[in-house]
N, C-alpha and C positions, 0 to 999 in steps of 0.2 A: 533229676536232682543231683547236685554234686555230692558224691559219696554214697549214692543209693546202692551201689554195688560194691560196697567195702569188702575187702578180702575175707574169704571164708576162714583163713587161718586164724584170724583174730576173734571170730565170733564165739568159738567154744570157750576160751578162757573167760570172756565177758559173761556168758550165760552161767558158767559154774560159779563165778564170783557173785553174780546176782542171786543165784539160788541160796548161797550162804546167808544172805540177808533175810531169808524166809525159813530158815531151819527151825525156828521156834514153833512154827505151825505144826511140825511133826510131833513135838513133845508137849504141845499145849494141854491136851487132856490130862496127861500124867503130871505136868508141872502145876497146873491149876488145882488138881485134886490134892497135891501135896500142900499147897498153900492152905487149903481148908483143913486138912488133917493136922497141920502144925499150928492151927489157930491164928493164922496171919490175916485171914479174910473170911467173912461169913459166906456161905454157899450162895446166898441171894445176890451177892455183888460180883460173882464171877462173870456174868454177862457184861457188866459195866467195865470190868478190867479188860476183858477181851476186846471190847469196843475201843477202849482207850489205846491199847497196844497196837491194834491193827490200824486205827486211824492215824497213829503216830508213824507207822510204816508208810502209809499213803502220803502223809505230809512230808516225810523225809524224802520220798521219791520225787515229789514236786520240787522240793528245795534242791535236791541233787541234780535234776534236769537243768534247772536254772544255773547252778554253779558250774556245770559242765560247759556252759557257754562262755565261761570266763577263765576257768582254771583247768589244769591238766587232770585227766581222769585219775591218775595216781594220787594226787592231792585230795580229791573228793573221796576216793575210796579209802584212803588212810584215815581221813577225818571220820567217815562213817564207821569204819572198823573200830576206831578208838572209842567212839560213843557206844557202840554195840558191846565192846568188852567192858567198858566202865559200868554200863547198866546191868550187866550180868555178874560182875565180880563184886560190886558193892554189897554190904550186908543186907540180906533179904528182908529182915524185920524192920528196917528203917525206910519209911516213905516208899512203900511197895509200888504204888501207882506211878510215882515220879520215876522210879528206876526202870519200870517196864516201859514207860513212855520214852525214856531216854534211849533204852536199847532198841525200841521200835523205830525211833527216828534215825538212829545210826544204821539199822538194817535197811530202812527205806533209801538212804543215800547210796547204799551198795546196790540195791535193786535198780536204782536209776542208771547205773552203768550198763546193766543188761538191757533195760528199756531203750536207752539211747542207741545201743549197738543194733538192736532189733529194728529200730526206726531207720537205720542206715541201709538195711538190706533190701534188695529187690524182692525177695521171696519172704515177706514178713510173716505169713501164716506158718510156713515151715519153721522159721526161726522161733516164733512164739510157741509152736508145738514142742520143739526141742527144749525150750526153756521150761515148759510145764512138765516135760518128762524128767528133766533134771530135778525139778522141785519135788515131784512125787517120789522118785527113787531115793533122793537124799533124805527127805523127811521120813520115809518109811525105814530107811537104814538106821537113822539115829534113834528112832523110836524103838526099833527092835534091839539095837545095841544096848540102850539103857535098860530095856525090859529084861534082856537076857543076862547082862553083865552086872547090873546093879539095881535089881528090882526094888530094893528097900532104900535107895539112896535118898538123902535129904534134898530139898529143893535147891539149897545152895550148891550141892554137888552137881545136880542136873544143870544148873546155870553155868557152873564152871566147865562142864562138858561141852555145853553150847559154845562157850568162849573158846575153848581149845580147838574144837572142830572148825570154828570160823577162822581161826588163825592159819589153818592149813591152806587156805586159798591165797595167802599173802604172796607167794611166788607168782601165782597166776595173774595177780593184779598188775605186775610189771610186764606182762605179755599183752595187755590191753592197749589199743592205740592211745597215744597221749591226748589227742584231740577228738572229742566226741560231741562237738557242737553240731546238732542235727539241723540247725538253721543256717549254717555257714554255706554261702553260695546260693541260697534260696532266691528265687525270683520274687517271692512274695512273703517275706518273713513277717512274723507278728503272731498275735493270739489266734486260737482256733476260730474258724468261721462258724456261722450258725449251724450248718450241716455237721460240722465237726462236734459242736457242743451236743447236738441231738444224738450223735453216735456215741459220744462219751457217756451220756445219760443211759443209753441202751446198754453200754458195757457194764455200768454200775448195777443196773436192774437185773441184767442177765446173771452176772456172777453172784450178786446178792441173793437172788432167788435160789440159785443152785446151791450156794453155801448154806442157806437157810434150810433147805431140804436135808443136806448132808449132816448139819449140826444136830437135827432132831430125829434123824432116821433111826439111830441106834435105840433111843428111848422108845420110839414108836414101835419098833420091832418087839421090844420087851412087853410093852402094853398089849401088843397083838397076840401075846401068848407064846412066843418062841423061847425055848430054854437059852440060857446064857451062852452055851457053846455054839448054838445055832445062830445066835445074833452075831457073834464074832465071825463065823464063817460067811454069813451073808454080807457083812461089811467088807470082809476081805475080797469077796467076789466083786463087789462094786469097785473096790480099789484096783483090782486087776482090770476091770473094764475101763477105769480112768487111764491107766498106763497104756492100754491098747488104744484107747481113743486118742491120746497124745501122739502115739506113733502113726496112727491113721492120718491125723492132721498134718504131720510132717510129710507123709506120702502125698497127700492131696495138694499141699503147697498153696501158693497164692494164685488166685485166678480172678477173672473179671466179675464173678458173681459171689463174692464172699458173703454178701448179704443173704443170699439164698441158703448158704451153708449154715449161717446163724439161725435163720428162721426154721429150717428143717430140723436142726438140732433142738431148738426150743420147743417145737411141737412134739418131738420125740420125748423130751424130758417130761412135759406135761402129760403125755399119753402114758408113759411108764408109771409115773407116780399116781395118776388117776386110776390106772388098772390095779396098782397095789392097794389103794384105798378101797376099791370096790371088791376085790377078790381076796385080799389078805396075802401075807408073804409065804404061806405054806406051799409046799409042793414044788415041782419043777418050774411052774410058771413064776413063782416068787424068785427063784434063782435067776431066771432069764430076765425078769424085769429089773432086778438089782444090777445085773451086769449091763443091761441096756441103758439104765440111767447113767451109770459111770461112763459108758462109751459115748453117749450123746453129749454129756456135759463137756468132756474133754475134746471132742471133735468140734464143738461149737465155740469154745472159749478162744482158741487160737485164731479163729476166723474173725473175731472182733477186731484184731489188728488189720486184717484185710478190709474189713468194713470201713475203718477209719481212712484207709488209703483210697478206697472206692469213692467215698463221698468228699474227700479232701485230698486231691492229688498233690497239693503243695506240701503235704506232710506236716502241717502246723499242729494238727491234733494228735498225731501218732505217738510222740514221746510221752504224752499224758495218759495213754491207754492203761498202763499198769496202775497208775495212781487212781484212776476212776474205778477200776476193778477192785482195788484194795479198799477204797472208800465204801463201795457197795457192800463188800464182804464184812466190813467193820460195823456199819450202821444198820443195814436192813435186817439181818437175822436177829439182832438184839431187839430192834423195834418190834418185829413180828412176834417174837417170843413174849415180850413184855405186854403187848396188847392182846394177843390171841391165846396165850397158853391156858388161861382160865377156862376157855371154851373147849379145850381138848386138843390133843395132838393132831387129830385128823384135820382140824381147822387150820392149825399152824402149817402143815404140809400143803394144804389146799391154797392158803394165802401165799406161800412161797411160789407155788405154781402160777398164781395170778401175777406176781412180780415178773416172772419169766415172760408171761403173755404181754405184760406192759412193755417189756424190753422189745418185743417184736413189733409192737405199735411204734415205739420210738425209732426202730430201724426204718419203718415206713416213712416217718417224718424226715429222718435224715436223708433218705433217698429223694424225697420231694424237694428238699433244700439243697441237693447236691450241687457242688461247685465244679465247674469244668475249666480246664486251662483255656 
């Protein structure tokens, strides 16, 4: 592919810029809790708000990918950044859902820059792993910064902090290649083939299931009888596992069997959560399983990019990988919670594991439909 080995000097700015579009995920628990405390939204509608915001990020990513085919990356990035700033700086109390959707759409347009640059790399797994590493570290940093420096800040102040930190990537935006049209020079441009669609569905199911586990894991640990300080420590251990997993994915890089990496990671996720459900989170085994879950999740997620390349060598599906993952993260955890929460958190976690298992089935379908040059 023309541009498949785009210069490594330009990929780091693109990944950092893209991570800025997802900073809100780091402070989402704090921000959404503030909305409830300030009387802006009832607690029962938080899941809907999260689904709206993350779906908007996914939609903005799709729009950004298409705009990059016609306009300079700087124009797309500036447009996304403007929407992100507008959504965060407008008065919180007015049309909350609309402003969060606007900020999400702008963030998605910025994410598209990273997604397009990843699609241009020969080593897509390593690039995706590095992107996840930047996401995890930047989100952790902004959450810790707000918690330590302004623990009682209003939601408007938290959103202003998000806007200010997002602006810091503006100089990096001008270090990104002007043209990021991933279909330029393609032998077979066009929409994703059937194998690509199956792999995109697998991406949505895999991340949706993993995020569903992560979203309810803290509450499940409390229900399982752990003290609050132990819950926080267990979640931190899982986050350390995620960061280590992203770095492992960078080291593994892209290889001819990314599908195997996804399937092994999916089995490990289901095994870790299944063991937690059976044995409980107490003791050294609980620590190990929490770290193992985070590690498996972040080793598997970057390989979803390699899977798209494996089943669709023409790279028509690859730019939409981030959008598929975000769509799964937005819709599936909310749906599982709404349908299964009344039956208990054990059922919620088990159902999320079923989604991961369904992702592995979709991987098999994608391999069966695989296109070769």
